[in-house]
N, C-alpha and C positions, 0 to 999 in steps of 0.2 A: 015618569016619562023623562027621557033624555032631552036636554035642551040643545038646540042647534048652536054650533059655534058661530060667533059673529066675527067676521073678518073686516078689516078696513077696506072700504071701497076704493079701488084704484081708478084714477082718472086718466084719460087719454092726454098725453103731453102734446100731441100734435093738434088736438082740438083746442087746448088752452093757448097754444101759440098761433092758432088760426092758419095752419099750413094747408095750402091747396094742392100741392104736388110734391112728392118726394123723389128727388133726382137720384139716379143710381150712381152718379159720379161723386156725390157728397157722402162719403163713407161715415163721417162723424155724425150725421143725422140719424142713421139707423144702426150704428154699431152696438147700441144697448139692446137691440132686438136679436142679437146673435149670442149663442152660448160660447163657452171656451173652445168647443170643437167646431165652431162655425155653423151650427145648426140654427134654424129659425125657431125662436122661442114662441110659445103659444100666447094667445090673447090673455088667458087667465093669469099668466105670470107678468106680462109686460103692462097690462092695463089698457092696451090700445082698443079703440072702437073697431067695429067691423070694417068700416071704410078705410081707415088708416092702416089697419093690419094687412088688408089686401094690397094697398100701395107699397107698404114695407116689403111684403113678400115678393111682389113684382120687381121692385128695385133691387132686392138681394139676388134674385134669379138673373136679372140682367147683368148685374155686377159680376156674377160668377161666370157668365158667358164671355165677358170681356177680360176676365182674369184679374179683376180688382180684389175679389174675395175668393178664397179657395172653397171647393165643394165641401169636403169633410176631412178633418185631420185625424190620423190614426191615434190609437190610445197611447202609443209610445212617444208620440211627438207633441203631446198636449203641452201648451205653454200657459203660464199664469195669466198673462194679459196679451192676447194676440194682436192688439192694436197699438202696442208700444212703439213698433217700428214705423207706424204710419204717421 
């Protein structure tokens, strides 16, 4: 029988910091939840709990509407670290 792989349990960094609300204007707080093409990363990669992942997604969507974060970057325009100029 094949054994299951055991991965390190990821913990929600927002729960550890006891964050109650994630503001869309504070880009530094949720920039690690975005990929290099500005897509929202899933919970299994970030380690966020359901409550805080929903808050992060809502904050990113609001920031996109206000033009603080772009929607999606094309494949030709991908940069190594999109938050260097911020």
